[in-house]
C-alpha positions as CSV (number, residue, x, y, z in Angstrom):
1,M,37.7,1.2,33.1
2,F,36.9,4.5,34.8
3,D,36.1,6.5,31.7
4,F,32.5,6.8,32.9
5,I,33.5,9.3,35.6
6,K,33.5,12.2,33.1
7,D,29.7,11.7,32.6
8,Y,29.3,12.9,36.2
9,R,31.6,15.9,36.1
10,R,29.0,17.7,34.0
11,L,26.4,17.6,36.8
12,K,25.6,21.0,38.5
13,S,27.2,21.6,41.9
14,F,23.8,22.0,43.7
15,I,22.7,18.6,42.3
16,I,25.9,17.1,43.7
17,N,25.2,18.7,47.1
18,V,21.7,17.2,47.2
19,I,23.1,13.8,46.3
20,I,25.8,14.0,49.0
21,G,23.0,14.9,51.5
22,E,21.2,11.7,50.3
23,F,24.4,9.8,50.9
24,F,24.4,10.6,54.6
25,I,20.7,9.5,54.8
26,Q,21.6,6.2,53.1
27,L,24.6,5.8,55.5
28,V,22.1,5.5,58.3
29,N,19.8,3.3,56.1
30,A,22.5,0.9,55.0
31,T,23.8,0.4,58.6
32,F,20.3,-0.2,60.1
33,M,19.3,-2.5,57.2
34,N,22.2,-4.9,58.0
35,I,22.8,-4.4,61.8
36,L,19.3,-3.7,63.3
37,P,18.0,-7.2,62.8
38,L,21.1,-8.6,64.4
39,Y,20.9,-6.1,67.3
40,M,17.3,-7.0,67.9
41,S,18.1,-10.7,67.7
42,R,20.9,-10.2,70.3
43,K,18.4,-8.4,72.6
44,G,16.1,-11.4,72.6
45,F,13.6,-10.5,69.8
46,S,12.4,-13.5,67.8
47,E,12.7,-13.7,64.0
48,E,9.0,-13.1,63.6
49,E,9.0,-10.2,66.0
50,I,11.9,-8.6,64.0
51,A,10.0,-9.1,60.8
52,L,6.9,-7.4,62.3
53,F,8.9,-4.4,63.7
54,I,10.8,-3.9,60.4
55,T,7.5,-3.6,58.5
56,F,6.6,-0.5,60.5
57,R,9.6,1.4,58.9
58,F,8.1,0.8,55.5
59,L,4.6,1.5,56.7
60,G,5.8,5.0,57.6
61,V,6.9,5.6,54.0
62,F,3.7,4.2,52.6
63,A,1.6,6.5,54.8
64,L,3.3,9.7,53.6
65,A,4.2,8.8,50.0
66,L,1.0,10.1,48.3
67,P,0.6,13.3,50.4
68,I,4.3,14.2,49.8
69,G,3.8,13.5,46.0
70,N,1.0,16.0,45.9
71,I,2.6,18.6,48.2
72,I,5.9,18.9,46.2
73,R,4.2,19.9,43.0
74,G,5.2,23.5,42.3
75,R,7.1,23.8,45.5
76,A,10.8,24.2,46.4
77,M,12.2,20.9,47.6
78,K,15.2,22.0,49.8
79,P,13.0,22.2,53.0
80,F,12.1,18.6,52.5
81,F,15.7,17.5,52.0
82,M,16.6,19.4,55.2
83,A,13.8,17.8,57.2
84,S,15.0,14.3,56.1
85,S,18.6,15.1,57.0
86,V,17.6,16.0,60.6
87,L,14.9,13.5,61.3
88,V,16.3,10.2,59.9
89,P,19.4,10.1,62.2
90,L,17.3,11.5,65.1
91,F,14.8,8.7,64.9
92,G,17.6,6.2,64.3
93,L,18.9,7.1,67.8
94,A,15.4,6.7,69.2
95,I,15.1,3.2,67.7
96,V,18.3,2.1,69.3
97,Y,17.1,3.4,72.7
98,C,13.7,1.7,72.3
99,V,15.3,-1.7,71.5
100,Y,17.7,-1.4,74.4
101,C,14.9,-0.6,76.9
102,K,12.4,-2.9,75.1
103,L,9.9,-0.1,74.8
104,T,7.6,-1.9,72.4
105,I,5.0,0.8,71.7
106,L,7.7,3.6,71.3
107,L,9.7,1.3,69.0
108,F,6.7,0.9,66.7
109,A,6.3,4.7,66.7
110,S,10.0,5.4,66.2
111,L,10.2,2.9,63.2
112,L,7.1,4.4,61.7
113,L,8.4,8.0,62.0
114,W,11.9,6.9,60.9
115,G,10.4,5.5,57.7
116,A,8.3,8.6,57.1
117,S,11.4,10.8,57.4
118,F,12.9,9.0,54.4
119,T,10.1,10.2,52.2
120,F,11.3,13.8,52.4
121,M,14.5,12.8,50.6
122,Q,13.4,9.7,48.7
123,I,10.4,11.1,46.8
124,P,11.5,14.6,45.7
125,I,15.0,13.8,44.6
126,T,14.3,12.2,41.2
127,P,11.8,14.9,40.1
128,Y,14.3,17.5,41.5
129,I,17.0,16.2,39.2
130,L,14.7,16.0,36.2
131,R,13.4,19.5,36.9
132,N,16.7,21.3,37.5
133,E,19.4,19.4,35.6
134,L,20.0,19.5,31.8
135,K,18.2,16.8,29.9
136,E,21.5,15.2,28.6
137,N,22.6,14.8,32.3
138,H,19.4,13.2,33.6
139,T,20.6,9.6,33.4
140,S,23.9,10.5,35.1
141,G,22.1,12.4,37.9
142,I,19.6,9.5,38.5
143,A,22.4,6.9,38.4
144,L,24.5,8.9,40.9
145,S,21.6,9.3,43.2
146,Y,20.9,5.5,43.1
147,S,24.6,4.9,43.8
148,T,24.4,6.7,47.2
149,W,23.0,3.5,48.7
150,S,26.0,1.6,47.4
151,F,28.6,4.1,48.5
152,A,26.9,4.2,51.9
153,G,27.1,0.4,52.1
154,I,30.8,0.5,51.2
155,L,31.7,2.9,53.9
156,S,29.4,1.3,56.4
157,G,30.7,-2.2,55.7
158,V,34.3,-1.2,55.8
159,V,34.0,0.8,59.0
160,I,32.0,-1.9,60.8
161,A,34.5,-4.6,59.8
162,V,37.5,-2.5,61.0
163,L,35.8,-1.6,64.3
164,D,34.8,-5.2,64.8
165,R,38.4,-6.2,64.3
166,I,39.6,-3.5,66.8
167,N,37.3,-4.4,69.6
168,P,34.0,-6.4,69.0
169,I,32.9,-5.9,72.5
170,I,33.1,-2.1,72.6
171,F,31.9,-1.8,69.0
172,D,28.9,-4.0,69.4
173,E,25.7,-3.7,67.4
174,Q,24.3,-1.1,69.7
175,N,27.3,1.3,69.5
176,I,27.6,0.8,65.8
177,L,24.0,1.9,65.2
178,I,24.6,4.9,67.5
179,L,27.8,5.9,65.7
180,F,26.2,5.8,62.2
181,S,23.1,7.7,63.4
182,L,25.4,10.5,64.6
183,L,27.3,10.5,61.3
184,G,24.0,10.8,59.5
185,F,23.6,14.4,60.7
186,G,26.5,15.3,58.3
187,G,24.0,15.6,55.5
188,I,22.6,18.8,57.1
189,Y,25.8,20.7,56.0
190,F,25.6,19.8,52.4
191,V,21.8,20.5,52.1
192,A,22.4,23.9,53.7
193,K,24.9,24.7,51.0
194,I,22.2,24.6,48.3
195,H,21.5,28.2,47.3
196,H,20.3,27.5,43.8
197,K,16.9,29.0,42.8
198,E,14.9,25.9,41.9
199,E,13.0,25.6,38.6
200,L,9.3,25.7,39.6
201,D,6.0,25.9,37.8
202,D,4.4,29.1,38.9
203,R,0.9,28.7,40.4
204,K,-0.9,29.9,37.3
205,S,0.8,27.5,34.9
206,L,0.4,24.7,37.5
207,R,-3.4,25.4,37.6
208,I,-3.5,25.4,33.8
209,K,-1.7,22.1,33.6
210,T,-3.9,20.5,36.2
211,K,-7.0,21.9,34.5
212,K,-5.9,20.7,31.0
213,G,-5.5,17.2,32.2
214,K,-5.6,15.1,35.3
215,N,-3.1,12.5,36.0
216,D,-3.0,9.8,33.4
217,W,-3.8,7.0,35.8
218,F,-3.9,4.2,33.2
219,L,-0.5,5.2,31.9
220,I,0.9,5.4,35.5
221,F,-0.6,2.0,36.3
222,K,1.0,0.3,33.3
223,G,4.4,1.9,34.2
224,L,4.3,0.8,37.8
225,V,2.9,-2.8,37.7
226,P,6.4,-4.3,37.1
227,T,7.7,-2.3,40.1
228,L,4.9,-3.6,42.3
229,I,5.8,-7.3,41.5
230,I,9.5,-6.9,42.0
231,A,9.1,-4.8,45.1
232,T,6.9,-7.4,46.7
233,G,9.4,-10.1,46.0
234,A,12.3,-7.9,47.3
235,G,10.5,-7.3,50.6
236,L,10.5,-11.1,51.2
237,T,14.3,-11.2,51.0
238,I,16.4,-8.0,51.3
239,P,15.6,-7.1,54.9
240,F,16.5,-10.6,56.0
241,I,19.7,-11.3,54.1
242,S,21.9,-10.6,57.2
243,L,19.7,-13.1,59.1
244,F,20.1,-15.7,56.3
245,F,23.9,-15.5,56.5
246,D,23.7,-15.5,60.3
247,K,21.3,-18.3,60.9
248,V,22.0,-20.6,57.9
249,H,25.8,-20.0,57.4
250,H,26.7,-18.7,60.8
251,L,28.5,-15.6,59.5
252,D,28.9,-12.9,62.1
253,K,28.3,-9.1,61.7
254,G,32.0,-8.4,60.9
255,G,32.1,-11.1,58.2
256,F,28.8,-10.0,56.7
257,S,29.8,-6.4,56.8
258,V,32.9,-7.2,54.7
259,I,30.7,-9.1,52.1
260,S,28.2,-6.2,52.1
261,A,31.0,-3.7,51.5
262,I,32.4,-5.7,48.5
263,A,28.9,-6.1,47.1
264,A,28.3,-2.3,47.5
265,V,31.5,-1.6,45.6
266,L,30.2,-3.8,42.7
267,V,26.8,-2.2,42.9
268,A,28.2,1.3,42.8
269,W,30.5,0.5,39.9
270,G,27.6,-1.1,38.0
271,A,25.3,1.8,38.7
272,M,27.9,4.3,37.6
273,L,28.2,2.5,34.3
274,V,24.5,2.8,33.6
275,P,24.8,5.9,31.3
276,K,27.3,4.0,29.1
277,I,25.3,0.8,29.1
278,K,22.1,2.7,28.2
279,K,24.0,4.5,25.4
280,Y,25.4,1.4,23.8
281,I,22.8,-1.3,24.2
282,G,19.6,0.6,25.3
283,F,16.8,-0.3,27.7
284,K,15.5,-3.2,25.6
285,I,18.5,-5.4,26.3
286,A,20.1,-3.9,29.4
287,I,17.1,-4.1,31.8
288,P,15.9,-7.7,31.1
289,A,19.5,-9.1,30.8
290,T,20.8,-7.7,34.1
291,Q,17.6,-8.6,36.0
292,S,17.5,-12.2,34.5
293,L,21.0,-12.9,35.6
294,A,20.2,-11.5,39.0
295,V,17.3,-14.0,39.3
296,I,19.6,-16.9,38.5
297,S,22.1,-15.8,41.1
298,L,19.3,-15.5,43.8
299,V,18.1,-19.0,43.1
300,A,21.7,-20.3,43.5
301,L,22.1,-18.3,46.7
302,A,18.9,-19.6,48.2
303,T,19.6,-23.3,47.5
304,T,22.9,-23.2,49.4
305,Q,20.6,-23.9,52.5
306,Y,20.1,-27.4,51.2
307,Y,23.8,-28.2,51.7
308,S,24.7,-25.6,54.3
309,Q,26.5,-28.2,56.4
310,Y,29.4,-28.2,53.9
311,T,31.9,-25.3,54.1
312,I,31.7,-24.7,50.4
313,A,28.0,-23.7,50.8
314,L,29.1,-20.4,52.5
315,Y,31.5,-19.5,49.6
316,I,28.9,-20.3,47.0
317,A,26.4,-18.1,48.8
318,I,28.9,-15.3,49.0
319,V,29.7,-15.4,45.3
320,C,26.0,-15.6,44.4
321,Y,25.2,-12.6,46.7
322,L,28.1,-10.6,45.1
323,L,26.7,-11.3,41.6
324,R,23.0,-10.7,42.5
325,Q,23.5,-7.3,44.1
326,P,25.1,-5.4,41.2
327,L,23.0,-7.1,38.5
328,M,19.7,-6.3,40.1
329,N,20.6,-2.8,41.1
330,M,22.1,-1.8,37.8
331,A,18.6,-1.9,36.4
332,G,17.3,0.6,39.0
333,P,18.3,3.9,37.4
334,M,17.3,2.6,34.0
335,T,13.8,1.5,35.1
336,S,13.3,4.7,37.0
337,E,14.2,6.9,33.9
338,L,12.1,4.6,31.7
339,V,9.0,4.9,33.8
340,M,9.4,8.7,34.4
341,N,9.7,9.3,30.6
342,Y,6.9,6.8,29.9
343,V,4.3,8.5,32.2
344,G,5.3,12.1,31.0
345,E,6.3,15.3,32.7
346,K,3.0,16.1,34.4
347,N,2.8,12.7,36.1
348,R,6.4,12.6,37.4
349,E,5.8,13.8,41.0
350,I,2.8,11.5,41.6
351,T,4.7,8.6,40.0
352,S,7.7,9.1,42.2
353,A,5.4,9.1,45.2
354,L,3.6,6.0,44.1
355,T,6.9,4.3,43.4
356,A,7.9,4.9,47.0
357,A,4.5,3.9,48.2
358,I,4.6,0.7,46.2
359,W,8.1,-0.3,47.5
360,S,7.1,0.5,51.1
361,G,3.6,-0.9,51.0
362,S,4.6,-4.1,49.3
363,W,7.4,-4.5,51.9
364,V,4.9,-4.0,54.6
365,I,2.8,-6.8,53.1
366,S,6.0,-8.9,52.5
367,G,7.0,-8.3,56.1
368,F,3.8,-9.7,57.4
369,M,4.1,-12.6,55.0
370,V,7.6,-13.4,56.2
371,K,6.4,-13.2,59.8
372,I,3.7,-15.8,59.1
373,M,6.3,-18.0,57.2
374,F,8.7,-17.8,60.1
375,H,5.9,-18.7,62.5
376,R,5.1,-21.7,60.4
377,G,8.7,-22.8,60.2
378,Y,9.4,-22.0,56.5
379,P,13.1,-22.3,55.7
380,Y,14.9,-19.3,54.1
381,V,15.3,-21.2,50.9
382,N,11.6,-21.3,50.3
383,I,11.1,-17.7,51.0
384,F,14.0,-16.7,48.7
385,L,12.7,-18.9,45.9
386,I,9.3,-17.2,46.0
387,T,11.2,-13.9,45.6
388,A,13.0,-15.3,42.5
389,A,9.7,-16.4,40.9
390,M,8.3,-12.9,41.5
391,Y,11.4,-11.3,40.1
392,A,11.2,-13.4,36.9
393,F,7.5,-12.4,36.4
394,G,8.5,-8.7,37.0
395,V,11.3,-9.0,34.4
396,M,8.8,-10.2,31.8
397,L,6.5,-7.3,32.6
398,Y,9.3,-4.8,32.2
399,Y,10.1,-6.2,28.8
400,V,6.5,-5.7,27.8
401,L,6.7,-2.1,29.1
402,I,9.9,-1.5,27.1
403,L,8.1,-2.6,23.9
404,D,5.2,-0.3,24.6
405,Y,7.7,2.5,25.4
406,S,9.4,2.1,22.0
407,K,6.0,2.1,20.3
408,R,4.9,5.3,22.0
409,E,8.3,6.9,21.3
410,K,8.0,6.2,17.6
411,E,4.5,7.7,17.6
412,G,5.9,10.9,19.2
413,L,4.1,10.4,22.5
414,I,7.3,10.4,24.4
C-alpha cells in the first residue's frame, strides 16, 4: 500500500527542500482558498463581490506569468523561490487587514500582488526539477511537487477543525487566516538551506539555442489547448466549493475543513501513486480514465442541490467531493510531464509560464462569468454542470494529444 514511498527517497536533498518551501506557500494558499470566501461573506461582502475580488488574485498571476517565463531562462531560480516565500504570507496578512477595514482599493491591490507572488514559486519549480534532477526521477519530483497542495490542505483542514472545536469564537475566520499567513513564513528556512549549484545554460549556449530556433508555438499551442479548456471550467467551481457547501448544504467552516482534509489525504495518496500508475498503465489509459470518473463525480455533486432539503443530499455531496478531488488531481502530474515532454526542452520555461497564465487568466474570466451568473440568480448546480461539460471536452482533447504524443515518440521526435 505504501510501496510507492521508495520512489521518492531517490530525490536529491535540495529538490526536497524546494518542495518543502513550496509546501509552506501552499499552506497559505489552501487556507485562503477555503476560508477567505467565508471570511468575506461574514464581513458583509456579497457573493458577486467575493467572486470579483477573488479574480484579482488570478489576475496577478496572469500579469507576471509570461515575463517570469522569459526571465528564468538561463538563470538561477533560488532567488525567485525566496521572494515567493517572503511575499505570499506577507500579502496574505495584508488581505486580512484590508477585508477587516473594508479598504476596497487596497484589497484589490493586495490580492493582485498576492497572486503575483505565487508566480515566483509556481512557474520555475517544474523546469527546476527537470533541469536539476535525474531523468528517471522526473515523474517522482513533479508528483511530489503537485502533492504539496494536498499535504497543505490536510494540515490546514485538520488544524482549522481542531481550533474550531476548541473555541470557534477565538479561532474565527480572521484569526485562522492570520495564523496560517504567519506559518507560511516557515518556507524561508528551507529555501535558505538550498546551496546546490544549479544546472544552467551558459549565456553562449543559450544564445545559440535561441538563434537555432525560436519557440515552437504551434507545438506549444497543441499541448496547452486541453489545459485551457479544463482550467476555464475549474475556475467556475473550485474557488466557490466552500460557498456551495455553506449556502446549499449549510456546512460550517469546521465541517468543511474536515471534509477538505479528508479529500486532501486522498489527493495526496493518489498523486504519490502517479509514478506507479504511469509505469503500469501509461498516459493513454491513466489520464482519460481518472478525469472521466472525476467528471461523473462532479455531476453527481452538483445535482445534490436539486434535493438539498433532504439530509441525505449532504452525505452524497460529501462522497462525490471526496471522489472528485483525487481523481481529477491524479492526472495533474501526468499531464504536466506529458506536455513538458511533448513541447521539448527548449520550450519548457515558456510552456510552464503559459500554463500558469492559462490557469490564472481563465480563472479571471471564469470569476467574472460567475459574478454575472450570481447577479442573474444562477443556482450553483448550473454553474457546476457547465464545469463538468468543459471538463468532458478537455478530457477528449487530452486523449487526442496523447495519441499525437505516441506518434511523435515513435518517430523519434520526443
